[in-house]
N, CA, C and O atoms as a printed pandas DataFrame, in Angstrom:
     atom_number atom_name residue_name chain_id  residue_number  x_coord  y_coord  z_coord
0              1         N          UNK        A               1  136.473  148.682  144.245
1              2        CA          UNK        A               1  137.387  148.065  143.316
2              3         C          UNK        A               1  136.659  147.870  141.984
3              4         O          UNK        A               1  135.537  147.366  141.939
4              5         N          UNK        A               2  137.315  148.273  140.923
5              6        CA          UNK        A               2  136.731  148.150  139.597
6              7         C          UNK        A               2  136.713  146.696  139.149
7              8         O          UNK        A               2  137.551  145.894  139.563
8              9         N          UNK        A               3  135.747  146.369  138.298
9             10        CA          UNK        A               3  135.617  145.032  137.752
10            11         C          UNK        A               3  136.929  144.573  137.104
11            12         O          UNK        A               3  137.322  143.415  137.246
12            13         N          UNK        A               4  137.597  145.474  136.401
13            14        CA          UNK        A               4  138.833  145.127  135.703
14            15         C          UNK        A               4  139.935  144.697  136.659
15            16         O          UNK        A               4  140.833  143.947  136.276
16            17         N          UNK        A               5  139.872  145.169  137.901
17            18        CA          UNK        A               5  140.914  144.873  138.875
18            19         C          UNK        A               5  140.626  143.634  139.723
19            20         O          UNK        A               5  141.471  143.196  140.503
20            21         N          UNK        A               6  139.428  143.075  139.563
21            22        CA          UNK        A               6  139.089  141.871  140.304
22            23         C          UNK        A               6  139.842  140.683  139.722
23            24         O          UNK        A               6  140.179  140.690  138.539
24            25         N          UNK        A               7  140.109  139.673  140.525
25            26        CA          UNK        A               7  140.829  138.518  140.004
26            27         C          UNK        A               7  139.977  137.752  138.993
27            28         O          UNK        A               7  138.761  137.641  139.148
28            29         N          UNK        A               8  140.627  137.229  137.964
29            30        CA          UNK        A               8  139.920  136.472  136.936
30            31         C          UNK        A               8  139.452  135.130  137.479
31            32         O          UNK        A               8  138.318  134.718  137.235
32            33         N          UNK        A               9  140.307  134.462  138.202
33            34        CA          UNK        A               9  139.994  133.162  138.799
34            35         C          UNK        A               9  140.577  133.143  140.197
35            36         O          UNK        A               9  141.660  132.599  140.415
36            37         N          UNK        A              10  139.860  133.742  141.159
37            38        CA          UNK        A              10  140.439  133.898  142.493
38            39         C          UNK        A              10  140.723  132.567  143.168
39            40         O          UNK        A              10  139.981  131.596  143.021
40            41         N          UNK        A              11  141.793  132.554  143.893
41            42        CA          UNK        A              11  142.178  131.396  144.688
42            43         C          UNK        A              11  142.119  131.835  146.145
43            44         O          UNK        A              11  142.740  132.823  146.536
44            45         N          UNK        A              12  141.373  131.098  146.928
45            46        CA          UNK        A              12  141.203  131.472  148.326
46            47         C          UNK        A              12  142.503  131.248  149.088
47            48         O          UNK        A              12  143.070  130.156  149.074
48            49         N          UNK        A              13  142.957  132.291  149.744
49            50        CA          UNK        A              13  144.176  132.189  150.538
50            51         C          UNK        A              13  143.933  132.404  152.019
51            52         O          UNK        A              13  144.791  132.095  152.846
52            53         N          UNK        A              14  142.747  132.941  152.363
53            54        CA          UNK        A              14  142.527  133.269  153.774
54            55         C          UNK        A              14  141.971  132.097  154.572
55            56         O          UNK        A              14  141.938  132.164  155.801
56            57         N          UNK        A              15  141.533  131.026  153.914
57            58        CA          UNK        A              15  141.101  129.826  154.603
58            59         C          UNK        A              15  139.729  129.887  155.238
59            60         O          UNK        A              15  139.323  128.928  155.894
60            61         N          UNK        A              16  139.002  130.973  155.070
61            62        CA          UNK        A              16  137.692  131.103  155.712
62            63         C          UNK        A              16  136.541  131.052  154.719
63            64         O          UNK        A              16  135.392  131.248  155.113
64            65         N          UNK        A              17  136.814  130.795  153.445
65            66        CA          UNK        A              17  135.754  130.695  152.456
66            67         C          UNK        A              17  135.164  132.026  152.047
67            68         O          UNK        A              17  134.104  132.064  151.422
68            69         N          UNK        A              18  135.825  133.114  152.385
69            70        CA          UNK        A              18  135.338  134.439  152.038
70            71         C          UNK        A              18  136.324  135.100  151.096
71            72         O          UNK        A              18  137.536  134.929  151.220
72            73         N          UNK        A              19  135.786  135.861  150.147
73            74        CA          UNK        A              19  136.653  136.556  149.205
74            75         C          UNK        A              19  137.243  137.786  149.867
75            76         O          UNK        A              19  136.520  138.578  150.472
76            77         N          UNK        A              20  138.531  137.946  149.757
77            78        CA          UNK        A              20  139.216  139.133  150.247
78            79         C          UNK        A              20  140.199  139.563  149.169
79            80         O          UNK        A              20  141.071  138.776  148.800
80            81         N          UNK        A              21  140.090  140.800  148.643
81            82        CA          UNK        A              21  140.957  141.233  147.541
82            83         C          UNK        A              21  142.438  141.064  147.820
83            84         O          UNK        A              21  143.209  140.774  146.905
84            85         N          UNK        A              22  142.844  141.239  149.058
85            86        CA          UNK        A              22  144.268  141.136  149.375
86            87         C          UNK        A              22  144.714  139.685  149.514
87            88         O          UNK        A              22  145.905  139.416  149.675
88            89         N          UNK        A              23  143.778  138.756  149.452
89            90        CA          UNK        A              23  144.101  137.351  149.679
90            91         C          UNK        A              23  143.940  136.522  148.403
91            92         O          UNK        A              23  143.418  135.408  148.449
92            93         N          UNK        A              24  144.378  137.052  147.289
93            94        CA          UNK        A              24  144.320  136.274  146.054
94            95         C          UNK        A              24  145.609  136.444  145.269
95            96         O          UNK        A              24  146.355  137.406  145.452
96            97         N          UNK        A              25  145.842  135.499  144.407
97            98        CA          UNK        A              25  146.989  135.582  143.515
98            99         C          UNK        A              25  146.484  135.349  142.098
99           100         O          UNK        A              25  145.397  134.803  141.908
100          101         N          UNK        A              26  147.247  135.749  141.124
101          102        CA          UNK        A              26  146.876  135.479  139.743
102          103         C          UNK        A              26  146.572  136.742  138.961
103          104         O          UNK        A              26  146.803  137.859  139.424
104          105         N          UNK        A              27  146.048  136.533  137.763
105          106        CA          UNK        A              27  145.765  137.630  136.851
106          107         C          UNK        A              27  144.463  138.341  137.198
107          108         O          UNK        A              27  143.530  137.742  137.733
108          109         N          UNK        A              28  144.424  139.629  136.883
109          110        CA          UNK        A              28  143.163  140.361  136.980
110          111         C          UNK        A              28  142.350  140.046  135.734
111          112         O          UNK        A              28  142.868  139.477  134.773
112          113         N          UNK        A              29  141.085  140.413  135.753
113          114        CA          UNK        A              29  140.245  140.213  134.572
114          115         C          UNK        A              29  140.818  140.972  133.378
115          116         O          UNK        A              29  140.836  140.457  132.260
116          117         N          UNK        A              30  141.281  142.184  133.614
117          118        CA          UNK        A              30  141.841  142.983  132.522
118          119         C          UNK        A              30  143.054  142.296  131.905
119          120         O          UNK        A              30  143.195  142.246  130.683
120          121         N          UNK        A              31  143.919  141.774  132.752
121          122        CA          UNK        A              31  145.099  141.075  132.247
122          123         C          UNK        A              31  144.716  139.815  131.470
123          124         O          UNK        A              31  145.292  139.531  130.420
124          125         N          UNK        A              32  143.745  139.061  131.986
125          126        CA          UNK        A              32  143.337  137.841  131.310
126          127         C          UNK        A              32  142.702  138.142  129.949
127          128         O          UNK        A              32  142.954  137.437  128.972
128          129         N          UNK        A              33  141.877  139.194  129.893
129          130        CA          UNK        A              33  141.265  139.563  128.620
130          131         C          UNK        A              33  142.317  140.032  127.628
131          132         O          UNK        A              33  142.212  139.748  126.435
132          133         N          UNK        A              34  143.319  140.739  128.101
133          134        CA          UNK        A              34  144.402  141.206  127.221
134          135         C          UNK        A              34  145.198  140.018  126.677
135          136         O          UNK        A              34  145.594  140.017  125.512
136          137         N          UNK        A              35  145.429  139.022  127.508
137          138        CA          UNK        A              35  146.128  137.820  127.051
138          139         C          UNK        A              35  145.334  137.142  125.942
139          140         O          UNK        A              35  145.896  136.762  124.915
140          141         N          UNK        A              36  144.030  136.991  126.148
141          142        CA          UNK        A              36  143.192  136.342  125.133
142          143         C          UNK        A              36  143.183  137.141  123.834
143          144         O          UNK        A              36  143.255  136.570  122.746
144          145         N          UNK        A              37  143.095  138.457  123.951
145          146        CA          UNK        A              37  143.113  139.305  122.751
146          147         C          UNK        A              37  144.446  139.172  122.027
147          148         O          UNK        A              37  144.482  139.087  120.799
148          149         N          UNK        A              38  145.533  139.153  122.777
149          150        CA          UNK        A              38  146.858  139.030  122.164
150          151         C          UNK        A              38  146.999  137.695  121.439
151          152         O          UNK        A              38  147.584  137.636  120.357
152          153         N          UNK        A              39  146.475  136.641  122.018
153          154        CA          UNK        A              39  146.522  135.337  121.365
154          155         C          UNK        A              39  145.749  135.369  120.043
155          156         O          UNK        A              39  146.203  134.829  119.034
156          157         N          UNK        A              40  144.593  136.001  120.064
157          158        CA          UNK        A              40  143.802  136.101  118.848
158          159         C          UNK        A              40  144.504  136.911  117.771
159          160         O          UNK        A              40  144.519  136.521  116.603
160          161         N          UNK        A              41  145.079  138.027  118.160
161          162        CA          UNK        A              41  145.797  138.878  117.203
162          163         C          UNK        A              41  146.991  138.116  116.622
163          164         O          UNK        A              41  147.245  138.176  115.419
164          165         N          UNK        A              42  147.714  137.406  117.473
165          166        CA          UNK        A              42  148.904  136.663  117.024
166          167         C          UNK        A              42  148.543  135.480  116.126
167          168         O          UNK        A              42  149.387  135.004  115.367
168          169         N          UNK        A              43  147.311  135.004  116.201
169          170        CA          UNK        A              43  146.932  133.840  115.408
170          171         C          UNK        A              43  146.756  134.170  113.929
171          172         O          UNK        A              43  146.669  133.263  113.100
172          173         N          UNK        A              44  146.702  135.457  113.589
173          174        CA          UNK        A              44  146.567  135.864  112.186
174          175         C          UNK        A              44  147.965  136.057  111.604
175          176         O          UNK        A              44  148.655  137.014  111.955
176          177         N          UNK        A              45  148.385  135.155  110.716
177          178        CA          UNK        A              45  149.748  135.252  110.195
178          179         C          UNK        A              45  149.971  136.450  109.264
179          180         O          UNK        A              45  151.110  136.757  108.910
180          181         N          UNK        A              46  148.901  137.115  108.873
181          182        CA          UNK        A              46  149.038  138.238  107.939
182          183         C          UNK        A              46  149.177  139.582  108.632
183          184         O          UNK        A              46  149.533  140.573  107.994
184          185         N          UNK        A              47  148.898  139.629  109.936
185          186        CA          UNK        A              47  149.080  140.879  110.674
186          187         C          UNK        A              47  150.550  141.048  111.036
187          188         O          UNK        A              47  151.207  140.105  111.478
188          189         N          UNK        A              48  151.047  142.245  110.845
189          190        CA          UNK        A              48  152.442  142.534  111.169
190          191         C          UNK        A              48  152.487  143.715  112.131
191          192         O          UNK        A              48  152.474  144.872  111.713
192          193         N          UNK        A              49  152.538  143.415  113.394
193          194        CA          UNK        A              49  152.615  144.435  114.426
194          195         C          UNK        A              49  153.984  144.370  115.082
195          196         O          UNK        A              49  154.600  143.307  115.156
196          197         N          UNK        A              50  154.451  145.513  115.555
197          198        CA          UNK        A              50  155.610  145.477  116.446
198          199         C          UNK        A              50  155.105  144.953  117.786
199          200         O          UNK        A              50  153.898  144.905  118.020
200          201         N          UNK        A              51  156.009  144.566  118.650
201          202        CA          UNK        A              51  155.598  144.081  119.971
202          203         C          UNK        A              51  154.827  145.156  120.733
203          204         O          UNK        A              51  153.854  144.865  121.429
204          205         N          UNK        A              52  155.274  146.391  120.590
205          206        CA          UNK        A              52  154.607  147.495  121.288
206          207         C          UNK        A              52  153.185  147.693  120.753
207          208         O          UNK        A              52  152.250  147.884  121.531
208          209         N          UNK        A              53  153.022  147.646  119.424
209          210        CA          UNK        A              53  151.692  147.801  118.835
210          211         C          UNK        A              53  150.779  146.658  119.265
211          212         O          UNK        A              53  149.606  146.875  119.572
212          213         N          UNK        A              54  151.309  145.466  119.285
213          214        CA          UNK        A              54  150.541  144.296  119.696
214          215         C          UNK        A              54  150.033  144.456  121.125
215          216         O          UNK        A              54  148.865  144.188  121.406
216          217         N          UNK        A              55  150.905  144.891  122.021
217          218        CA          UNK        A              55  150.519  145.074  123.418
218          219         C          UNK        A              55  149.437  146.142  123.548
219          220         O          UNK        A              55  148.468  145.959  124.285
220          221         N          UNK        A              56  149.599  147.256  122.836
221          222        CA          UNK        A              56  148.620  148.343  122.898
222          223         C          UNK        A              56  147.262  147.862  122.391
223          224         O          UNK        A              56  146.237  148.141  123.012
224          225         N          UNK        A              57  147.247  147.150  121.280
225          226        CA          UNK        A              57  145.979  146.659  120.726
226          227         C          UNK        A              57  145.315  145.653  121.664
227          228         O          UNK        A              57  144.097  145.685  121.840
228          229         N          UNK        A              58  146.089  144.779  122.254
229          230        CA          UNK        A              58  145.524  143.784  123.164
230          231         C          UNK        A              58  144.866  144.452  124.365
231          232         O          UNK        A              58  143.775  144.055  124.773
232          233         N          UNK        A              59  145.512  145.455  124.930
233          234        CA          UNK        A              59  144.947  146.153  126.086
234          235         C          UNK        A              59  143.698  146.945  125.685
235          236         O          UNK        A              59  142.736  147.014  126.450
236          237         N          UNK        A              60  143.711  147.540  124.489
237          238        CA          UNK        A              60  142.520  148.260  124.020
238          239         C          UNK        A              60  141.335  147.309  123.864
239          240         O          UNK        A              60  140.208  147.657  124.214
240          241         N          UNK        A              61  141.589  146.117  123.342
241          242        CA          UNK        A              61  140.516  145.123  123.224
242          243         C          UNK        A              61  139.981  144.756  124.604
243          244         O          UNK        A              61  138.768  144.676  124.798
244          245         N          UNK        A              62  140.874  144.532  125.558
245          246        CA          UNK        A              62  140.459  144.172  126.918
246          247         C          UNK        A              62  139.629  145.288  127.542
247          248         O          UNK        A              62  138.595  145.025  128.156
248          249         N          UNK        A              63  140.073  146.522  127.387
249          250        CA          UNK        A              63  139.342  147.655  127.964
250          251         C          UNK        A              63  137.971  147.822  127.316
251          252         O          UNK        A              63  136.997  148.156  127.991
252          253         N          UNK        A              64  137.896  147.588  126.007
253          254        CA          UNK        A              64  136.602  147.693  125.316
254          255         C          UNK        A              64  135.633  146.630  125.824
255          256         O          UNK        A              64  134.452  146.910  126.028
256          257         N          UNK        A              65  136.123  145.428  126.026
257          258        CA          UNK        A              65  135.268  144.363  126.552
258          259         C          UNK        A              65  134.799  144.688  127.963
259          260         O          UNK        A              65  133.624  144.508  128.282
260          261         N          UNK        A              66  135.695  145.159  128.799
261          262        CA          UNK        A              66  135.304  145.514  130.166
262          263         C          UNK        A              66  134.291  146.661  130.182
263          264         O          UNK        A              66  133.357  146.649  130.983
264          265         N          UNK        A              67  134.469  147.638  129.313
265          266        CA          UNK        A              67  133.520  148.755  129.238
266          267         C          UNK        A              67  132.146  148.268  128.804
267          268         O          UNK        A              67  131.127  148.709  129.337
268          269         N          UNK        A              68  132.120  147.373  127.850
269          270        CA          UNK        A              68  130.832  146.833  127.386
270          271         C          UNK        A              68  130.183  145.991  128.469
271          272         O          UNK        A              68  128.964  146.039  128.636
272          273         N          UNK        A              69  130.958  145.230  129.198
273          274        CA          UNK        A              69  130.401  144.443  130.294
274          275         C          UNK        A              69  129.830  145.339  131.380
275          276         O          UNK        A              69  128.804  145.008  131.974
276          277         N          UNK        A              70  130.468  146.453  131.646
277          278        CA          UNK        A              70  129.944  147.407  132.633
278          279         C          UNK        A              70  128.600  147.958  132.172
279          280         O          UNK        A              70  127.691  148.120  132.987
280          281         N          UNK        A              71  128.458  148.246  130.893
281          282        CA          UNK        A              71  127.196  148.763  130.358
282          283         C          UNK        A              71  126.087  147.751  130.516
283          284         O          UNK        A              71  124.983  148.099  130.934
284          285         N          UNK        A              72  126.366  146.497  130.187
285          286        CA          UNK        A              72  125.317  145.474  130.270
286          287         C          UNK        A              72  124.961  145.153  131.722
287          288         O          UNK        A              72  123.840  144.728  132.000
288          289         N          UNK        A              73  125.895  145.350  132.646
289          290        CA          UNK        A              73  125.601  145.120  134.066
290          291         C          UNK        A              73  124.741  146.219  134.655
291          292         O          UNK        A              73  124.068  146.011  135.665
292          293         N          UNK        A              74  124.758  147.398  134.027
293          294        CA          UNK        A              74  123.979  148.527  134.538
294          295         C          UNK        A              74  122.508  148.423  134.157
295          296         O          UNK        A              74  121.670  149.056  134.799
296          297         N          UNK        A              75  122.173  147.653  133.145
297          298        CA          UNK        A              75  120.789  147.554  132.663
298          299         C          UNK        A              75  119.953  146.708  133.566
299          300         O          UNK        A              75  118.764  146.519  133.310
């Protein structure tokens, strides 16, 4: 499972104190990073994006962060 697909803040559902990918709910790391990027982009009142452009930019920011984190984890 890729880092981007792991849960951002996993909640234990299996009751045994062990992480199981199928036993979590919530956002993935990629989704959470995209939300944060979208909030940052929206906070600039001078940027004028369509909703589609905003979504694309937010996901690109999230993917760039995840790619950089993968690089630093490899060192």
